[in-house]
C-alpha positions in Angstrom: 17.0 22.9 -29.2 13.9 22.0 -27.6 16.0 18.9 -25.7 18.2 21.5 -24.2 15.7 24.4 -23.4 14.2 24.7 -20.5 9.7 24.6 -21.7 9.2 27.8 -20.6 12.1 28.8 -23.0 10.9 27.2 -26.1 8.5 30.4 -26.9 10.7 33.4 -26.3 13.0 30.8 -28.5 10.6 30.6 -31.5 10.1 34.7 -31.1 13.7 35.1 -31.8 14.1 32.7 -34.4 10.9 34.8 -36.2 13.1 37.6 -36.2 16.1 36.1 -37.6 14.0 35.6 -40.5 13.2 39.0 -40.9 16.9 40.1 -40.6 16.8 41.4 -36.9 17.8 39.7 -33.8 19.3 40.2 -30.8 23.1 39.4 -30.5 23.5 39.2 -26.8 20.6 38.5 -23.4 20.2 36.3 -20.3 18.3 33.2 -21.0 18.6 29.3 -19.3 19.7 26.3 -20.3 19.4 22.7 -19.6 22.3 20.4 -18.6 22.6 17.3 -19.2 21.4 16.0 -16.0 18.6 17.8 -17.0 19.4 20.7 -14.4 18.7 24.8 -15.4 21.3 27.1 -15.6 21.7 30.8 -16.1 23.6 31.7 -19.2 25.1 34.9 -21.2 24.4 34.2 -24.9 26.6 35.8 -28.1 24.8 35.2 -31.1 26.0 35.2 -34.9 24.7 35.1 -38.2 25.8 32.3 -40.5 25.1 33.9 -44.2 25.1 31.4 -47.7 26.8 33.2 -50.8 23.7 35.0 -51.0 23.9 36.6 -48.1 20.8 35.2 -46.9 21.1 34.1 -43.3 20.9 30.1 -43.3 21.6 29.4 -39.4 22.7 31.6 -36.4 26.2 30.4 -34.2 24.9 30.9 -30.4 28.1 30.4 -27.7 26.7 30.2 -24.2 28.7 30.6 -21.1 27.6 30.0 -17.5 27.0 33.7 -16.1 28.5 35.1 -13.0 25.0 35.1 -11.1 25.3 31.0 -11.2 28.6 30.4 -10.0 27.8 29.9 -6.4 25.2 27.5 -7.7 27.9 25.3 -8.8 29.4 25.1 -5.6 26.1 25.0 -3.6 25.0 22.1 -6.0 28.7 20.3 -5.5 27.9 20.8 -1.6 24.8 19.3 -1.8 25.4 16.4 -4.6 27.1 13.8 -1.5 24.6 14.1 1.1 21.5 14.0 -1.9 23.1 10.8 -3.0 23.1 9.3 0.1 19.1 10.4 1.6 17.5 7.3 2.7 14.5 8.4 0.3 13.8 8.9 -3.5 13.7 12.6 -4.7 12.8 13.9 -8.7 12.0 16.5 -10.5 9.9 16.2 -13.7 9.3 18.9 -16.7 5.8 19.3 -17.7 6.0 16.4 -19.9 6.5 14.3 -16.9 10.1 13.5 -18.1 12.6 13.0 -15.5 14.7 15.9 -15.4 17.0 14.9 -12.2 17.0 11.5 -9.7 18.7 11.3 -6.2 18.7 9.6 -2.8 19.6 6.0 -2.1 15.8 4.9 -1.2 16.1 2.8 -4.8 19.3 1.0 -3.8 17.9 -2.5 -3.9 17.1 -1.5 -7.7 20.8 -0.6 -8.3 19.6 2.8 -9.6 22.3 5.7 -9.4 21.5 9.3 -9.0 20.7 10.9 -12.4 20.6 7.7 -14.3 16.5 7.9 -14.8 17.4 11.6 -16.4 15.6 11.8 -20.2 13.2 9.0 -19.4 9.3 10.0 -18.8 7.6 8.5 -15.8 5.3 6.4 -18.2 8.4 4.4 -19.0 10.3 4.2 -16.0 7.2 3.0 -14.5 5.5 1.2 -17.2 2.2 3.2 -16.8 0.2 4.6 -19.7 -2.8 4.8 -17.4 -3.5 8.9 -16.9 -5.8 8.3 -14.1 -3.1 5.6 -12.3 -1.3 6.3 -9.9 1.1 8.2 -9.6 0.6 10.1 -13.1 -2.8 11.4 -11.9 -1.0 13.0 -9.1 2.0 14.0 -11.2 -0.9 15.8 -13.1 -2.6 17.5 -10.4 1.0 18.9 -9.5 0.9 20.5 -13.1 -1.7 21.9 -12.1 -0.5 23.5 -8.5 -1.4 20.7 -6.5 0.3 18.7 -4.0 -0.2 15.4 -2.4 0.7 12.9 -0.5 -0.2 9.1 -0.5 1.5 5.7 -0.4 2.5 4.1 -3.7 3.9 0.4 -4.2 6.5 -0.3 -6.6 8.8 -3.5 -6.8 7.5 -5.1 -4.3 8.5 -2.0 -1.5 6.1 0.8 -0.2 6.3 4.4 -0.5 5.1 7.3 1.2 5.3 9.8 -1.5 5.3 13.2 -1.3 4.4 15.4 -4.8 4.1 18.9 -5.7 4.4 21.8 -8.4 7.9 22.4 -9.6 8.1 26.4 -9.9 11.0 29.1 -11.6 12.4 31.9 -9.9 9.4 33.6 -11.4 6.8 31.2 -9.8 5.4 29.7 -13.2 5.1 26.3 -12.6 7.7 24.2 -15.0 7.1 20.5 -13.6 6.6 18.5 -10.7 9.0 18.1 -7.5 8.8 14.5 -5.8 10.3 12.9 -2.6 9.5 9.1 -1.6 10.5 7.6 1.7 10.7 3.7 1.7 8.2 2.7 4.3 8.2 -1.2 3.4 9.7 -1.8 7.2 7.7 0.3 9.1 4.5 -1.0 7.6 5.5 -4.6 8.2 6.1 -3.4 11.7 2.9 -1.9 11.9 1.0 -4.7 10.3 3.0 -7.3 12.8 1.8 -5.1 15.9 -1.6 -4.7 14.5 -1.7 -8.7 14.1 -0.7 -9.4 17.5 -3.6 -6.6 19.1 -6.0 -8.7 17.4 -5.4 -11.9 16.8 -4.5 -14.9 19.6 -1.1 -15.6 20.6 -1.5 -19.4 20.8 -4.0 -20.5 18.1 -3.3 -17.4 15.6 -7.2 -17.0 15.5 -9.1 -13.6 15.9 -8.8 -12.5 19.5 -12.1 -11.9 21.7 -11.9 -8.0 20.7 -12.0 -8.5 16.7 -14.8 -11.1 17.3 -16.7 -9.2 19.0 -16.2 -6.0 16.5 -16.8 -8.8 13.4 -20.2 -9.9 14.8 -21.2 -5.9 15.3 -20.1 -5.4 12.3 -22.4 -8.2 10.5 -25.4 -6.9 12.4 -25.6 -3.9 11.5 -24.6 -4.8 7.9 -27.2 -7.2 7.9 -29.9 -4.9 8.8 -29.0 -2.5 6.3 -29.1 -5.4 3.4 -31.7 -7.6 4.8 -29.3 -10.7 4.6 -28.5 -13.8 7.2 -25.8 -14.8 8.7 -24.2 -17.5 10.9 -22.6 -18.0 14.2 -20.9 -20.9 15.8 -19.8 -21.2 19.1 -17.5 -24.3 19.9 -16.5 -25.8 23.5 -13.4 -28.4 23.2 -15.2 -31.2 25.7 -13.1 -32.0 28.6 -9.8 -29.7 28.5 -9.6 -30.3 32.5 -9.0 -33.5 32.2 -6.4 -33.5 29.7 -4.8 -30.8 31.5 -5.0 -32.8 34.7 -3.7 -36.1 32.9 -1.8 -35.2 30.1 0.0 -31.8 31.7 -1.2 -28.3 30.2 1.2 -28.8 26.9 -1.0 -31.1 25.8 -3.9 -29.2 26.6 -2.5 -26.2 24.5 -1.8 -28.6 21.5 -5.3 -29.6 21.8 -6.6 -25.5 21.4 -4.1 -25.7 18.8 -5.4 -28.8 16.6 -9.0 -27.7 17.4 -8.3 -23.9 15.7 -6.6 -25.8 12.9 -9.0 -27.8 12.0 -12.0 -24.7 11.9 -9.6 -22.7 10.1 -9.0 -25.8 7.7 -12.7 -25.6 7.2 -14.1 -22.2 6.9 -14.0 -20.0 3.9 -11.8 -17.3 3.5 -14.3 -14.9 4.4 -15.1 -16.4 7.7 -13.9 -15.0 11.0 -12.8 -17.8 13.4 -11.7 -16.3 16.9 -10.8 -17.7 20.2 -13.5 -16.6 22.3 -12.4 -17.9 25.4 -10.0 -20.4 27.1 -11.7 -23.4 25.7 -14.2 -21.6 23.5 -14.5 -20.6 19.7 -16.2 -18.4 17.7 -17.1 -18.3 13.8 -18.9 -15.4 12.3 -19.8 -17.4 8.7 -20.8 -14.2 6.5 -23.7 -15.1 4.5 -25.0 -17.9 5.7 -28.1 -20.0 6.5 -28.3 -22.6 8.9 -28.0 -25.5 6.5 -24.6 -24.1 5.4 -23.6 -23.7 9.7 -24.7 -27.2 10.2 -22.7 -28.5 7.1 -19.8 -26.7 8.5 -20.2 -27.4 12.0 -20.7 -31.2 11.2 -17.6 -31.4 9.0 -15.4 -29.9 11.8 -16.7 -32.5 14.6 -16.0 -35.1 12.2 -12.6 -34.1 11.4 -11.1 -33.5 15.1 -12.8 -37.3 16.0 -10.8 -38.6 13.1 -7.5 -36.9 13.8 -6.0 -40.1 14.9 -4.0 -38.1 17.3 -3.9 -38.7 21.6 -5.4 -38.0 23.2 -8.6 -38.4 21.3 -10.6 -34.9 21.1 -14.1 -33.9 20.5 -16.1 -30.8 20.6 -20.0 -29.3 21.2 -21.0 -26.9 18.5 -23.5 -24.3 19.4 -25.3 -22.2 15.9 -27.3 -19.3 15.6 -29.0 -17.2 12.5 -29.4 -14.0 12.0 -32.7 -13.2 11.8 -34.4 -16.1 13.3 -32.2 -16.6 16.4 -31.9 -13.1 17.3 -31.3 -9.2 15.7 -28.6 -8.4 18.0 -24.7 -9.5 18.8 -26.0 -10.3 22.3 -29.3 -12.0 21.3 -27.0 -14.1 18.8 -24.8 -15.2 21.7 -27.2 -15.9 23.8 -29.1 -18.4 21.2 -25.7 -20.1 20.3 -24.8 -20.6 23.9 -27.6 -22.1 25.1 -27.5 -24.3 22.1 -24.2 -25.4 22.8 -24.1 -26.1 26.6 -27.7 -28.6 25.3 -25.1 -30.1 23.3 -22.5 -29.7 26.2 -24.9 -32.0 28.6 -25.7 -34.3 26.2 -21.8 -35.3 26.0 -21.6 -35.2 29.3 -24.6 -37.6 30.3 -23.3 -40.2 27.4 -19.5 -39.8 28.8 -21.2 -40.7 32.4 -23.6 -43.6 31.4 -20.5 -45.4 29.3 -19.3 -48.7 31.2 
């Protein structure tokens, strides 16, 4: 009987069985029952006792008919069913044991789950999640205590925006949870693309100037807070103007892309490489000292010179390290810039003196 009784009907039914044992019971009353799809219906109950040869009550015959009060509800349910099935979202209800009592919507179309197909399964079974503190089990537990929540949840490689709250009976008693999930995977992908375009250089794919400055200032604050060092590289592609004049601007763009690819290849995943200006690049080397910064700069310079592509490329690199070369973003930039242009002047002198 507990499988067809709403949870709040279980205690009254146990009381009824106790009265039957004493030989007294109500033969007619109003009560709620569960249909196969988990929805509740109002019924009129008629009961008759079943006695053995010794006139002892051994069972109760119960006949339940849908009450007239619910007839309109059935019609309304029939009208609501088609739009609920087509809604581009996931809608569900559970009882207090987190057993699914209904599921609707087209939000799980890719998973080929039909409306009502999950009825009878628990959330733990469907989600394969036994952790009571993990999402969305924890939020369902909060809903059973009267709290509502709004959060994002990833399921089967799809992102859902979830709204969850308590499901209440007509008397206001919390009898389960009711939730809605909207598939926001495509929206999040578009947002990520817009965010990437706003923070990255279109030609090289590296971070743009704005993101670089934000990263550098954030790293300065972190270094001040936890007393650690980091390094900054400024890189300038040598003779870009000559490449543009001699080979054309497409070749110049290709040269910038070649340098950016080398920088990405020889930096760590935690470092932030950016296109600082027209032919200038910058790298914030997280948790790096001067020796590590020189090692990375030498690897970039060596790899660029030995690419084997035409035109041959070279790069001038300036280094600064926090806190020895500066304690602010501006000081670090100025030091690295001075170092870079000393290398730049040396390169130009070398070109000028070449036969």
